C-alpha positions as CSV (number, residue, x, y, z in Angstrom):
1,M,81.1,-36.1,58.1
2,G,81.2,-39.6,56.8
3,F,84.9,-40.2,56.9
4,E,86.3,-43.7,57.2
5,R,89.1,-44.3,59.6
6,R,91.7,-44.7,56.8
7,E,90.7,-41.4,55.2
8,I,91.3,-39.6,58.5
9,L,94.7,-41.3,58.7
10,L,95.4,-40.3,55.1
11,I,94.5,-36.7,55.9
12,L,96.7,-36.7,59.0
13,G,99.6,-38.3,57.1
14,V,99.4,-35.7,54.3
15,F,99.1,-32.9,56.9
16,F,102.3,-34.1,58.6
17,L,104.0,-34.3,55.1
18,M,103.0,-30.7,54.5
19,I,104.4,-29.6,57.8
20,G,107.6,-31.6,57.1
21,L,108.1,-29.8,53.8
22,L,107.7,-26.3,55.2
23,P,111.3,-25.8,56.1
24,F,112.5,-26.8,52.6
25,V,109.9,-25.2,50.2
26,A,107.6,-22.3,50.3
27,P,104.2,-22.9,52.1
28,V,102.3,-22.6,48.9
29,Y,104.3,-25.3,47.2
30,S,104.0,-27.4,50.4
31,I,100.2,-27.2,50.3
32,I,100.1,-28.0,46.5
33,I,102.3,-31.0,47.0
34,A,100.2,-32.2,50.0
35,I,96.9,-31.8,48.0
36,A,98.4,-33.6,45.0
37,T,99.6,-36.4,47.2
38,Y,96.1,-36.8,48.9
39,F,94.3,-37.0,45.6
40,G,96.9,-39.3,44.1
41,I,96.7,-41.8,47.0
42,H,92.9,-41.5,47.2
43,T,92.5,-42.2,43.4
44,F,94.9,-45.2,43.7
45,V,93.1,-46.7,46.6
46,K,89.7,-46.3,44.9
47,Q,90.9,-48.0,41.7
48,R,92.5,-50.8,43.7
49,K,89.3,-51.4,45.6
50,K,87.4,-51.7,42.3
51,Q,90.0,-54.1,41.0
52,I,89.8,-56.3,44.1
53,Q,86.0,-56.3,44.1
54,K,86.0,-57.3,40.4
55,A,88.5,-60.1,41.0
56,V,86.7,-61.5,44.1
57,G,83.2,-61.3,42.6
58,E,80.6,-62.8,45.0
59,G,83.3,-64.0,47.4
60,M,85.9,-66.7,48.0
61,C,85.4,-70.2,49.2
62,A,86.6,-70.7,52.8
63,V,87.6,-74.3,52.1
64,C,89.6,-74.2,48.9
65,G,89.9,-70.5,48.1
66,A,88.2,-70.6,44.7
67,R,86.0,-67.8,43.4
68,I,82.3,-68.3,44.0
69,N,80.1,-68.2,41.0
70,Q,76.2,-68.2,41.2
71,N,76.5,-68.9,45.0
72,K,78.4,-72.1,44.4
73,C,82.0,-73.1,44.7
74,P,83.1,-74.8,41.4
75,N,85.5,-77.1,43.3
76,C,83.7,-78.0,46.6
77,D,80.0,-78.0,45.4
78,G,81.0,-80.3,42.5
79,I,82.0,-83.0,44.9
80,K,79.1,-85.4,45.6
81,G,80.6,-87.7,48.2
82,I,80.9,-85.2,51.1
């Protein structure tokens, strides 16, 4: 099983949510709510990862924090006197 640590934590959190819902709703509804919550959070995290990867691109400059394009920082690599 190739689960990452955060996926295991998500599964455990959803499991405990399901157990917490059992006294208030029927077990079938509790399972449906837990599964919907899992896939909702999983989809949100996947989209957020893609958004961050797209925003960062090749990386961030450690000196000024600018986005790196073509393996060069537009701010730091443009300075010739350093």
